[in-house]
C-alpha positions as CSV (number, residue, x, y, z in Angstrom):
1,X,-0.1,0.0,0.2
2,X,1.3,3.7,-1.1
3,X,0.2,5.1,2.8
4,X,1.8,2.7,4.5
5,X,4.7,2.5,2.3
6,X,5.2,6.3,3.3
7,X,4.6,6.2,6.4
8,X,7.4,3.6,6.9
9,X,9.9,6.1,5.0
10,X,9.2,9.3,6.8
11,X,9.4,7.1,9.8
12,X,12.5,5.8,8.8
13,X,14.2,9.1,7.8
14,X,13.3,10.6,11.1
15,X,14.7,8.4,12.8
16,X,18.8,8.9,11.6
17,X,20.6,10.7,13.5
18,X,21.8,13.5,10.5
19,X,19.6,16.2,10.2
20,X,17.9,17.3,7.1
21,X,15.3,18.5,5.5
22,X,11.8,16.9,4.2
23,X,9.6,18.0,1.8
24,X,6.2,16.1,1.5
25,X,3.8,17.4,-1.3
26,X,0.6,15.7,-3.0
27,X,-2.7,17.2,-3.6
28,X,-5.1,18.7,-1.2
29,X,-6.6,16.2,1.4
30,X,-4.5,12.8,0.2
31,X,-3.7,12.1,4.4
32,X,-0.2,14.2,4.4
33,X,-1.2,16.0,7.5
34,X,-2.5,12.8,9.3
35,X,0.4,10.6,8.0
36,X,3.0,13.1,9.9
37,X,1.5,13.3,13.0
38,X,1.1,9.5,13.1
39,X,5.4,8.9,12.4
40,X,5.5,11.9,15.3
41,X,3.1,9.6,17.5
42,X,5.3,6.6,16.8
43,X,9.0,8.4,17.5
44,X,10.4,9.1,20.5
45,X,12.6,12.5,18.7
46,X,10.5,15.3,20.4
47,X,9.1,17.9,18.4
48,X,6.8,20.3,17.0
49,X,4.0,21.0,14.5
50,X,2.5,24.3,13.5
51,X,0.7,25.2,10.3
52,X,1.0,28.0,8.0
53,X,-2.8,28.3,6.9
54,X,-3.8,31.6,8.2
55,X,-0.5,33.8,8.5
56,X,-0.4,36.6,6.2
57,X,1.7,35.6,2.9
58,X,3.7,38.1,3.9
59,X,4.9,37.3,6.9
60,X,8.0,34.9,6.2
61,X,9.3,35.8,10.0
62,X,7.2,33.5,11.1
63,X,8.9,30.5,9.9
64,X,11.9,32.2,11.4
65,X,10.2,32.2,14.8
66,X,9.1,28.5,14.9
67,X,12.2,27.7,13.9
68,X,13.8,29.4,17.3
69,X,11.0,28.1,19.6
70,X,12.3,24.8,17.9
71,X,16.3,25.3,18.8
72,X,15.1,26.8,22.1
73,X,13.2,23.4,22.9
74,X,16.2,21.2,21.1
75,X,18.3,23.3,23.8
76,X,17.2,22.7,27.1
77,X,16.0,18.8,26.2
78,X,17.8,15.7,27.3
79,X,18.3,15.0,23.7
80,X,20.4,15.6,20.7
81,X,17.6,16.3,17.8
82,X,14.1,17.8,17.2
83,X,11.9,17.8,14.9
84,X,10.2,21.0,13.5
85,X,7.0,20.3,11.5
86,X,5.9,22.9,9.2
87,X,2.1,22.2,7.2
88,X,1.0,24.5,4.6
89,X,4.1,25.9,3.8
90,X,4.1,27.1,0.2
91,X,1.7,29.7,1.9
92,X,4.6,31.7,3.1
93,X,6.0,34.1,0.0
94,X,10.0,32.8,-0.4
95,X,9.7,30.3,2.6
96,X,12.5,28.4,1.0
97,X,14.6,31.0,1.4
98,X,13.9,31.6,5.3
99,X,14.5,27.3,5.3
100,X,17.5,27.8,3.8
101,X,19.0,30.7,6.0
102,X,17.8,29.0,8.8
103,X,19.4,25.4,7.4
104,X,22.2,27.2,7.1
105,X,22.6,28.7,10.5
106,X,22.0,25.5,11.6
107,X,24.6,23.8,9.5
108,X,27.5,26.0,11.1
109,X,26.2,25.8,14.8
110,X,25.9,22.1,15.0
111,X,22.6,22.5,15.3
112,X,20.8,18.8,15.0
113,X,17.5,20.0,14.0
114,X,15.4,17.9,11.7
115,X,12.5,20.0,9.5
116,X,10.2,18.6,7.1
117,X,7.7,20.6,5.4
118,X,4.6,19.9,3.7
119,X,2.9,21.9,1.2
120,X,0.0,21.3,-1.9
121,X,1.7,22.2,-4.7
122,X,4.1,20.1,-6.1
123,X,4.7,22.8,-9.0
124,X,5.4,25.9,-6.1
125,X,7.2,23.0,-3.7
126,X,9.6,22.0,-6.0
127,X,10.6,25.2,-7.3
128,X,11.7,26.3,-3.9
129,X,13.7,23.2,-3.0
130,X,15.3,23.5,-6.5
131,X,16.3,26.9,-6.2
132,X,17.3,27.6,-2.7
133,X,17.7,24.3,-1.2
134,X,19.4,22.3,-3.9
135,X,20.7,19.3,-1.8
136,X,20.0,20.2,1.2
137,X,16.6,18.1,0.9
138,X,15.1,14.6,0.5
139,X,11.4,15.0,-1.9
140,X,8.3,12.8,-1.0
141,X,5.2,12.9,-2.9
142,X,2.2,11.5,-1.8
143,X,-0.3,10.8,-4.8
144,X,-4.2,10.6,-4.5
145,X,-5.3,7.2,-2.7
146,X,-5.5,4.0,-4.7
147,X,-8.2,1.1,-4.9
148,X,-6.4,-1.3,-2.6
149,X,-6.0,1.1,0.1
150,X,-9.3,2.4,-0.2
151,X,-11.1,-1.3,-0.4
152,X,-8.7,-1.6,3.0
153,X,-9.4,1.3,4.6
154,X,-13.3,2.0,3.9
155,X,-14.5,-1.2,2.6
156,X,-15.0,0.5,-0.7
157,X,-16.0,-2.0,-3.7
158,X,-14.4,-1.3,-7.2
159,X,-17.8,0.0,-8.8
160,X,-17.5,2.9,-5.7
161,X,-13.7,3.2,-6.5
162,X,-14.9,4.5,-10.0
163,X,-17.8,6.3,-9.2
164,X,-16.4,8.4,-5.8
165,X,-12.8,8.0,-6.3
166,X,-10.3,8.3,-3.0
167,X,-10.6,11.3,-0.9
168,X,-10.3,9.6,2.7
169,X,-12.9,12.7,4.0
170,X,-15.4,11.9,1.3
171,X,-15.5,8.0,2.0
172,X,-18.2,8.4,5.4
173,X,-20.4,11.0,2.8
174,X,-21.3,8.5,-0.1
175,X,-24.4,7.1,1.3
176,X,-26.0,11.2,1.0
177,X,-24.5,11.9,-2.6
178,X,-25.9,15.2,-2.2
179,X,-23.7,15.9,0.8
180,X,-20.7,13.6,-1.0
181,X,-21.1,16.3,-4.2
182,X,-21.5,19.4,-2.3
183,X,-18.3,18.3,-0.2
184,X,-15.6,17.3,-3.1
185,X,-16.9,20.5,-4.9
186,X,-16.7,23.7,-1.8
187,X,-13.7,22.1,0.2
188,X,-11.7,20.5,-2.6
189,X,-12.4,21.7,-5.6
190,X,-13.3,25.3,-5.0
191,X,-10.5,26.0,-2.3
192,X,-8.2,24.4,-4.7
193,X,-8.8,27.2,-7.4
194,X,-9.8,29.5,-5.5
195,X,-7.2,29.9,-3.0
196,X,-4.1,27.6,-3.8
197,X,-3.7,27.9,-7.4
198,X,-4.0,31.7,-6.9
199,X,-0.9,31.3,-4.5
200,X,1.0,29.8,-6.7
201,X,0.9,31.6,-9.8
202,X,-0.8,35.3,-11.2
203,X,-4.3,34.5,-13.2
204,X,-5.7,37.0,-14.7
205,X,-8.6,35.1,-15.7
206,X,-10.2,33.1,-12.8
207,X,-13.3,32.4,-14.0
208,X,-11.0,30.8,-17.3
209,X,-9.9,28.7,-14.9
210,X,-12.9,27.1,-13.3
211,X,-14.0,26.7,-17.2
212,X,-10.5,24.8,-17.9
213,X,-11.2,22.2,-14.8
214,X,-14.6,21.9,-15.6
215,X,-13.9,20.7,-19.3
216,X,-11.2,18.8,-18.6
217,X,-13.9,16.8,-15.9
218,X,-16.2,16.3,-19.3
219,X,-13.3,15.3,-21.6
220,X,-11.3,13.4,-18.9
221,X,-9.9,10.3,-20.7
222,X,-10.5,11.9,-24.1
223,X,-8.2,13.8,-26.6
224,X,-9.1,17.5,-27.0
225,X,-7.4,20.0,-28.6
226,X,-6.3,23.4,-27.3
227,X,-8.4,25.3,-30.1
228,X,-11.4,23.2,-29.7
229,X,-10.9,24.0,-25.7
230,X,-11.1,27.8,-26.5
231,X,-14.0,27.1,-29.1
232,X,-16.6,24.9,-26.1
233,X,-14.7,28.1,-23.5
234,X,-16.1,30.9,-25.5
235,X,-14.1,32.8,-22.7
236,X,-11.4,35.7,-23.7
237,X,-7.8,33.8,-23.8
238,X,-5.9,31.7,-25.3
239,X,-3.7,28.4,-26.1
240,X,-0.6,29.6,-24.4
241,X,-3.2,30.5,-21.6
242,X,-5.4,27.3,-21.8
243,X,-1.7,25.3,-21.3
244,X,-0.2,27.2,-18.3
245,X,-3.3,26.8,-16.7
246,X,-3.2,22.6,-17.3
247,X,0.3,23.3,-15.7
248,X,-1.2,24.4,-12.5
249,X,-4.3,22.5,-12.1
250,X,-1.8,19.2,-12.6
251,X,0.6,20.7,-10.4
252,X,-2.6,20.7,-7.9
253,X,-3.0,16.9,-8.6
254,X,-5.7,18.0,-10.0
255,X,-6.4,17.4,-13.9
256,X,-3.3,16.8,-16.4
257,X,-3.3,17.0,-19.7
258,X,-1.2,14.0,-21.0
259,X,0.7,14.7,-24.3
260,X,1.3,12.7,-27.4
261,X,3.9,9.8,-28.0
262,X,6.5,10.1,-30.4
263,X,8.8,7.5,-31.7
264,X,11.4,10.1,-33.1
265,X,14.0,11.4,-30.2
266,X,13.4,15.1,-31.0
267,X,9.7,15.4,-30.5
268,X,7.2,18.7,-30.1
269,X,4.8,19.5,-27.4
270,X,1.3,17.9,-28.6
271,X,-1.3,20.9,-28.8
272,X,-3.6,18.0,-28.7
273,X,-3.5,16.7,-24.5
274,X,-5.4,13.7,-23.5
275,X,-7.0,15.2,-20.5
276,X,-7.1,13.4,-17.5
277,X,-8.4,14.2,-13.5
278,X,-6.7,13.1,-11.2
279,X,-9.1,11.2,-8.9
280,X,-12.7,10.3,-10.2
281,X,-13.9,11.6,-7.1
282,X,-13.4,15.3,-8.8
283,X,-15.4,14.0,-12.3
284,X,-18.2,12.7,-10.8
285,X,-19.0,15.0,-8.1
286,X,-19.5,17.7,-11.5
287,X,-21.9,15.3,-13.4
288,X,-25.8,15.7,-13.0
289,X,-26.2,12.0,-12.7
290,X,-26.1,9.8,-9.6
291,X,-23.9,6.4,-9.1
292,X,-27.1,4.3,-9.2
293,X,-27.8,5.9,-12.9
294,X,-24.1,6.3,-14.1
295,X,-24.0,2.6,-13.4
296,X,-27.0,2.2,-15.6
297,X,-25.1,3.8,-18.8
298,X,-22.8,1.6,-20.0
299,X,-21.1,4.1,-22.7
300,X,-21.1,6.7,-19.6
301,X,-19.6,3.5,-17.4
302,X,-17.3,2.6,-19.7
303,X,-15.5,6.3,-20.1
304,X,-15.4,6.0,-16.0
305,X,-13.4,2.8,-16.3
306,X,-10.7,4.3,-18.5
307,X,-10.8,7.7,-16.7
308,X,-9.7,5.8,-13.1
309,X,-7.4,3.8,-15.3
310,X,-5.9,6.7,-16.4
311,X,-5.9,8.7,-13.0
312,X,-3.8,5.4,-11.4
313,X,-1.2,5.6,-13.9
314,X,-0.9,9.4,-13.6
315,X,-0.8,9.3,-10.0
316,X,1.7,6.6,-10.0
317,X,3.6,8.7,-12.7
318,X,4.8,11.1,-10.1
319,X,6.5,8.9,-7.6
320,X,7.6,6.4,-10.0
321,X,9.2,8.9,-12.6
322,X,8.1,7.1,-15.8
323,X,6.8,9.7,-18.4
324,X,2.7,8.4,-19.2
325,X,1.8,9.7,-23.0
326,X,-0.8,8.3,-25.5
327,X,-0.4,7.8,-29.2
328,X,-2.5,8.6,-32.1
329,X,-2.5,7.7,-35.8
330,X,-5.7,9.0,-37.2
331,X,-7.8,6.4,-36.5
332,X,-5.5,4.2,-34.7
333,X,-5.0,4.9,-31.1
334,X,-3.2,3.1,-27.9
335,X,-4.6,4.7,-24.9
336,X,-1.6,5.3,-22.7
337,X,2.1,4.8,-23.0
338,X,4.5,4.1,-20.8
339,X,8.4,5.0,-21.1
340,X,10.6,4.3,-18.3
341,X,14.8,4.6,-20.0
342,X,14.7,2.7,-22.4
343,X,11.8,0.8,-22.0
344,X,8.4,1.5,-23.6
345,X,5.0,-0.5,-23.5
346,X,1.8,0.1,-24.5
347,X,-1.5,-0.1,-22.3
348,X,-5.2,-0.3,-23.6
349,X,-8.5,-0.5,-21.2
350,X,-10.8,-2.7,-22.8
351,X,-14.7,-2.1,-22.4
352,X,-17.1,-4.2,-24.3
353,X,-19.3,-0.7,-24.7
354,X,-16.9,1.3,-25.5
355,X,-16.1,1.4,-29.8
356,X,-12.9,2.3,-30.3
357,X,-10.2,1.2,-33.3
358,X,-7.7,-0.4,-31.4
359,X,-3.9,0.8,-32.8
360,X,-1.8,-1.7,-31.2
361,X,-0.7,-3.5,-34.6
362,X,0.9,-0.1,-35.6
363,X,1.9,1.0,-32.5
364,X,3.7,-2.0,-32.3
365,X,5.2,-1.6,-35.9
366,X,6.2,1.8,-35.1
367,X,8.0,1.9,-31.8
368,X,8.8,-2.0,-30.9
369,X,7.4,-1.8,-27.8
370,X,9.0,-4.5,-25.0
371,X,5.2,-4.8,-23.5
372,X,1.2,-4.2,-25.2
373,X,-1.3,-5.1,-22.4
374,X,-4.9,-5.1,-22.1
375,X,-6.7,-4.5,-19.0
376,X,-10.0,-4.9,-19.1
377,X,-12.3,-7.8,-21.6
378,X,-9.4,-10.6,-22.3
379,X,-6.5,-8.6,-20.5
380,X,-5.7,-7.6,-16.9
381,X,-9.2,-7.3,-15.0
382,X,-9.5,-4.2,-14.1
383,X,-10.0,-4.4,-9.8
384,X,-6.2,-6.3,-10.3
385,X,-5.0,-3.9,-12.2
386,X,-6.0,-0.8,-9.7
387,X,-4.7,-2.4,-6.9
388,X,-0.6,-2.7,-9.1
389,X,2.5,-0.4,-9.5
390,X,2.3,0.2,-12.6
391,X,5.7,0.3,-12.3
392,X,5.8,-3.8,-12.3
393,X,4.7,-3.6,-15.9
394,X,8.4,-3.1,-16.9
395,X,9.9,-6.0,-14.8
């Protein structure tokens, strides 16, 4: 299980005698805070946990204050080390520069402080780490929950996972779908779009950002050119703006634009991404149908299955560092292409209700992949695939 594995990694790191900075990033409400608090409960090293949520963005001195408090507690304790956890650190402007300054001061003075920073913006956290803290940190990415985790923790069936997705905080609400939809929309989607992303970058057209996300949910698992997206959005903007908004949504763990795969070594960025949500709950909360209605619609349910497979591949790609792409040549298409080093494999999601032309034969001739696999009918059962780590396919 992903979260158990991450728990063990973090627990091992905080138990090491050396000082360090650990960065734990991931989408909103996937359990980052819960995980680190569970680690703190199981370690004998004294610690403090603080959150920047509610701290004015310009108050970067707040980080130094928390650091001084941690140093003071270390100095009066009998131990040789102390853990400082700062949650939602991306909400403080220039956070990485302050962390670098304090960390370098500790290094010079031999202070045994272990620092864990948590944030919900992968792009923002990575930027701060690479620009100011290169060589000073270990990075851990925490993705959305897998089917196996939701099954074990909340007794989710496959059908429930495909429809309701994998937000642990929303699991108890699925028997009341109106409450569940309201929770996903107001506590997750609106908060991420209206608060988290606006802190990451300047957004000149917030309404357009919302529409891009809504459209991405409607077309999750489907290829849509940026020019066609503009036509449907009926908002001012251009393809460059759309591509930038997709990048921000990707960083927030909400929606990605999967690029087209090319056999040539020199590839250009495709203007027709395959839109893919990170969590099926995001798109289904915005749909007018309820669970039973959707399950009775074979065409809709087939798209939901394919989107869940894509979300599973997308989440693991952020941890396992393989490239996730798609391939299409005229009417021939391969749903997903995975690249890791010199290895390449094709993956097609099969459902009797989805009528599409398989491109596996042409793909195999052009790319000479190590494997071509089916998920679904006559292939790997969906429930089994959604429990496995896709990097195992390269073995």
